[in-house]
N, C-alpha and C positions, 0 to 999 in steps of 0.2 A: 496298471501298466496296459497299454494298448497292445493289440494283436501284433502290429508291426514291431513294437519294442520287443516283444516276447520272441519274435522270429529272428532277431539279430544274431544271437549266438550260433544258431543252426547255420545261418547264411555265411557267417564269418568262417566257421570251422570247415564247412562243406567246400566252399570255394577256395579257401586257403590251401586245403589239401590238393584240389584240382590244379591250382596254380603252382604249387611247390613241386608236385610229383614230376612233371617233365624236366624242370630244372635239375632235379636230383638225378634223373636218368642221364642227362647230358654230362653233369659234373662227374658222375661215376666213370663214364667212358673217357673223359679227359684225364682222370687221375689214374686210371688203370691201363691205359695204352700209351705208348711212346709217339707222340705226335711230331711230325716234321713239316716242312714247307709244302705247299700245294702247287697246282699247276696253272693257276690263273695269272695274276701279275706278280706273284711272289718273286719269281726268277729275275724279272726286269727291274724291280725295285731294289732287290738285294745286290744287283749287278751295278748299281749307280754308286760311284766312289764319292768320298768326301764326308764332311760333317753334316749336321742336321740341315742347316740353312742351304748349303751347297747341294745336297741331296734333294731338298725340296724344290729349289729353283730349277734344277735339271729335270726333275720329274714333271713339274708343272709345265715346262716348255714342251716336253714330249706329249703330255695330254693336250695342251693347247694346239699343238701341231696336228693332233688327230681330230680337232674340231670340238673339243670340250673345254669348258671354263670351270675349273674346280680347285680353287686355291686352298680351300679348307681341307678337303679330302686329301690333296697332295701333301699338304703340310702334316696332317695326321699320319700319313703313310711314312713320310720321311722320319718323323719323330719315332713312331712305334717300331719301324723296321731297323732303325739304328739302335735303339735301346734293346730290343730282343733279337738282335742280329744273330747271335749264337744261342738263343734260347727259344726256339719255336714252341716248345711245350708250354712255357710261361706265357708266351704270347696268346696261345689258345685260352689260357685261363683268364688273362686280361680282356680278351674279347668276350668271354663269358660274362664278366662284370659289365662290359659295354652293353651288351644286349639286354641284360637285366635292368640296367639304368634307363635305357631307351624305352622299354615297355613300361617301366614304372612311372615315368613322367606322364605318359598318356593316361595311365590308370589314375594318377593324381588329378589330372584334368577331368576325367569322368567323375571323380569324387567331388571336385569343385562344383559341377553342374548338377549332380543328383543330391548332394548333401548327405549321402549315405556312405559311411566308411568302408562297409563290406564290399562296395562296388569296386574298390581298389583290386580285391582278389578276383572278383568276377571278370573285370577287364583283362587282367593278366591270364586268367584261365582261358578265356575266349581267344586271346591272341596266340597262346601256346598251342592251340588246336589247329593253326594254320601251318601246313606242311612246309611251305617255302621259307617260313621264318627261321627254320633250323639251318638253312644255308649259311645264315649270318655267323653261326658258331664255328663253322668249319672252313669257310672260304674267307681267309683273313684280309684279302685285298678288296672285297666288296665295300662299297661306300654308302649303301642304302641305310644302314642301321644307324650311322652317324647323323644322316639327315632326319631320320625319325626322332632321334634325340633332340635335335635343335628345334624341329617343328613343335614337339611336345613342350619344350620350354617357352617357345614363342606363344603357344596356346594358353599356357598357365598365365603368362604375363599380360596377354591381351584380355583374358577373362578377369584378371585382377583389376585392370584398368576400367572395366564395366561393372565393378562390384557395387558401386553406389546405385547405379541404374537398376540392377537386378535386386537390390535390397529395398526398393521403394523410394530411394532418394533421387538425385540427379547430379549430372557432371561425370566427365570422363577423366580418369587419372592419366594424364598425357605423359607423365614420366614413365609409367608402366607400359603404356602403349608404345612409346619410343624404344624402350628396351626390347619389347616384343618384336618390333620391326628389325631391330639389330639381330636378334636370334634367328629371325626368318631369313635374313641375308646370309647368315652363317650357314643355314640349311641349303640355300641356293649355291653356295660355294662347295657343297658336298656333291650335288648331282642336280642336273637341270630339271627333271620332272617335278621337283618340290615347288616349282613356280605354281603348280596347281593349289598348293596350300595358300598362297596369297590371294589368288582369284577367289577361292572358296570362302576364306575368312572375310575378305572385303565385301563380297556379294551378300554374305550372311549378315554382316552388320548393316548394310544398306537396306536389305529387306526387313530387318528388325525395327528400323526407324519408324514406321507407322504405328508401332505397338507400344512406343514409350511416350513419356511426357513430351509435350510440345517443345519445351525448353531444350530438350536433348536431341531432337530430330536432326537439326542441322549438324550438330557435332558428330552424330553417327554417320550421316551421309558423307561428311568431310573425312572422317577416319576411314571408313570403308572404301570411299572413292579413291583416296590416296593410295590404299593397298592395291587396288585394281589397276590404277594408272601405273604405279611403280612396277608391278608385275608385267604389265603390257609392255612397257618400254624395255624392260629387261629381256623379255621374249623376243622383241623386234631386234634388239642389240645382238643377241645370240645368233638369230638367223641371218643377220646381214653382215655382221663383223667376225663371228667365230664360225668359220666353216672349213671343211676338209673332206676329202674323199670318204673317210670313214663315217662321218655324220651327214654327209650330203645325201645319202640314201634315205634319210629320215623324211618321209613325206606322207601327207594325207590323201594323196591322189592314187595310190596303189591300192585299188579296191580289193584285189584278190588277196593281198597280204593283209590287210585290215580285217577282211572276212575270216581268214585263216586264224589270226590271232585272237579274234573274238570267239571263234569256235573253241580254241584252246582254253580260253578263260571259262567258257561254259563248262567244258568237260573236266577241268581241273580246279580252278579257283572256286568257282561257284559250287561245285560238288563238295569241296572242302568246307564251304560255308553252310552247307545244307543242314547238318544237325542242329545248328543254332537257329537257323531260320525256321525250321520245323518246331523247335521249342518255343520260339516267340509266338507262333500261331497257336500252338497248343495251350499256352497260358491264357489265351483268350483276348477279348476286347480291351482289357485293362492295359495290355502291353502296347497300345497305340497312343499316338501323341495327344489325343483329345483330353483336355483338362490339365495338361502338364504345365509347370511353372514356366515363366518367361525364359529363364536361363536354360531350362531343358529343351524347350522348343528351339531355341537358338543353336543348342548343341546338335540337335537332330538335323536341323537345317544345314549347318555348317558341315557335319560329318558326311551326310548324304551327298552334298555338292562336292566335298573333297574327294570322296571315293570316285565319284563319276569323272571329275576332271582328271584325277591322276590316272584312272584307267584309260581315259581317252588319250592322254599323252603317251601311254605305253603301247597302245594298239599299233602305231606304225612301226614299232620295234619288236617287242614281245611282252606278253602279259603273264608269263610264267617264270619258273626258276627264281633266282635271287632277286631279279628286277621286281618281282611282285611282293617283296617283303613288306613294304609300307601298307598294302592293301589289307593284310592280315591285322595290322595294328588299328588302322581306321575303322575296319569292321568291328573289331572288338570294342572300341570307343562308342560306336553306334549301338551295338547290342546292349551294352551296359546301361546306357541312358534309356533306351526303349523298354527294356524288360525289368528294370530295377523295381518300379512300383508293383508290377504284376507279381514278381517274386516274393514281396512282402505280403501281398494280400491274398494270394491264391492258397489253396489247401496245402497242408504240410506234405502230403503224399506227392503232389505235383512238384513242389519245390524239391523234394528229395529225389525225384526222378531226373530232374535237370542237373542236379549236383552229381548224381551217379553217372549220367551220360557224360558230363564234363570230364570226370576222372577217368572213365573208361576210353574216351576218345583221346584224351591227352596222352595216356600212357601208351596207347596203341600208336599214335602218330610219333611220339618221342622215341619210342623203341624202334619203329621202322626206320625213321630218318637217321637215328644215331647208329644202328647197325649197318645201314647201307653205307654211311660215310666212313665207318671204321673198316669195313671190308675194302671199300674203294681205295682208302688211304694206305691199307696194308698191301693191297695189290700194286699200287703206285710205287711204294717204297721197294717192294720185291723187284718190280721192273727196273728201277734205278739200279739196284745192286746187280741184277742180271747183265744190264747194259755195261756196267763197269768191269765185268769179268769175261766179256767176249770180245776179243780184239778184232775178229772178222766183222762183227756188227759195227764197232767203232770205225773201222777202215772203210766200210761200205757207206757210212754217213759222210765221211770226208770226201768220198768220191761221188756224193749225190745219188746213192743208190738205195736209200731208205725213204719210204713213203709213209704217210699217215692219213687218217680220215678226218682230221680236223686241224685247224691252225694252232690251237692251244697246245696240244702235246707236241706238235712238230717243232715248236720253239722251246717250250718249258723242259721237256725231257732231257735234251742234250745240254741245256743250260745248267740244270741242276746237277748232272753228272759231271760236267766240267768243273763246277764250283766245288763239289765235294771230293772228287778224286783228281783233280788237276789234269784232266784229260783234254783233248782238243777235238771233240766231236763237233760236226757241223749240223745245222738245222736240217730237219727232214723236209721232204717235198710234201706239200699239202694239195690234194686234188690232182685230177688229171691221171690217176692210176687206172691202168687197164692191162688185160692179158698181153695186148700188143706192145706194151712198153717194155722192151727187152732190157732196159738199163736197171730195172728194179730188182734188188736182191732180197730185201726185207720189206714186210708191210706191218706197221704198228697199228693195232685197231682197238678202239674202246667202244663198247656198246653204248656209252653215254652220248656219243656223238652220232651214232647210227650209220646208215649207208654201207653196209657190209658187202663187198663185191664177191659173192659166193662163186659165180661163174668164173671170175677172173683169178680166183685162188685155187682152182682145181689142179691137183698135182703138187701144191705147195705143202710143206709139213710145218706143224706148230712147233716153234722153237722156244716159246715161253707161253704158258697158258694160265690165266687166272680168271676169276668171275668177271671182272671189268676190263681186263687188259689181256690182249693176246698178241704175240709177234709170230709172223708167218715168214718162212724162208723158202725161197725158190729152190727146188731140188736140183734142177739143171739150168745152170746159168748160161745164157746164150754166149757164144764166142764174141769177142769184141776186139 
C-alpha cells in the first residue's frame, strides 16, 4: 500500500468532520429557533397574489422593469414562496438543503478533476469557511446559491464531455456538452454575473487545445469559442435591451466606486481566504500546478479565470455580503485541486494541522454567522411586534412622519406588519433625515445599514432598543 493510499482514511475523516461541523451548527439553529420572513424581497414576493404561474409572471415583470433578466430565479421564488407561504420555518430548512446541494455539486466537480474522493469533503470544508456563504441560509430571497448549483451541474457535464480527452483518448461528448450549456443558461436565468462562468469555461477550453491531440484541437476551439461567443452576445443583449434606472448605475467607469469595492474585497473576502492561502504555501512546492495531470491543469486554469471574471463583474456593484457567495465556492474548488496532491504527500503532522485549522475556522465562522443572524432575526421580529402594538407609531407612518436609514426596512417593516396584523401602515421615508426636518416623529435605525445621525437625534428618546434595531421618538414634536 502506497503512502497516498495509507493517508486516505485520515484525510476522509478529518475533512469530513470539518465539512459537517458548520452544517450541524446551522441546522441546530434552524431547529431550535422559530424563524419567520426576512426583510429583503420576502415581503414583495409574498404580496404578489395568484397561483404559481401568475406569481412568477408578475414577479418576473417587476424584476425586468428594474433592469434584470432572471426568469429562473423568479420562477424558483414563485414556486417556493407559494409552497411555503405559511411555513417560513420549513422554507429555511428547504434552503438548507439547497445550499448543501449547491456546494456538493462543486465538490463533485473537484473530485472529477482530482480523482480523489476525499477532496469532496475538502471542497465543502473550504467553502464553509467563507463567511458570506452563510447569508444563503438566512436570506431566502437571494438568488446566488441557485446559480451556484446550476453552474456546478454545467461544470460536471462539460467535464464529462471531455472525459475521453482527459483519459488519453479523443473526441468530445457533444451530448454532455449541450446539456452543460443548457445548465449554464439556467444559471444565467438566476443572476447576470454568472456570465463569467461561460467566459471562463470557454477560454479554459480554448487554452487547453494546444495541449491535446491534434485531432481534438479544432473541436476544443469550436466548443470553447461557442461558449465565449454565446456569453458575449448575452452580455451585449442585457446591456442594450434590458436596462432600467436600478441597473443603469452599473458601470466600469466609476473609478472611485471600483476602487472602494476592490478595497472591501481585500479587507473582507481576501482576509477570509487567508487561512487557506497560507495553508497552501506552507504545504510547499508540491501544492503548485507543476506536474499536474491535464484535467487538473484545466481545472486550475478555469477556476482561476472564473474567480477573476466573477469578481470583475461584481466590482461595479459590490464584492461583499451575499453577492460574493459564489466566490467562496469557486475558491474552494481551486484550493481542493491545488492542494490535494500536497496533502497526500506531505508529513502527517502537516496534514493534521491543516485539518485542525479547517475545523477551528469553520466552527468559528459558522458560530459567528449563525449567532449574528439569530440575534438579528429575533430583533427584527420583536420590532415587528412592537410596531403592531403602538398605534402612535402606526399613525405616524400613515402621515409620513417615520424615517429610516435604508430602503429595505423602509418598505419591508410596514409590509410585514400589515400582512401579519391587517394594519394599514405606510412605507417609511428613506434618506433626507435631519434635525431640521420638523415632520419626523420616529426614526427607525439598523446598524447593518450604517449612517447613524447622532447629532440629529440629540434630545430624542429610544422607544425600542435592540442590538440591531432601534426606534427613536422625538420628545417634542414641532407644532404643525
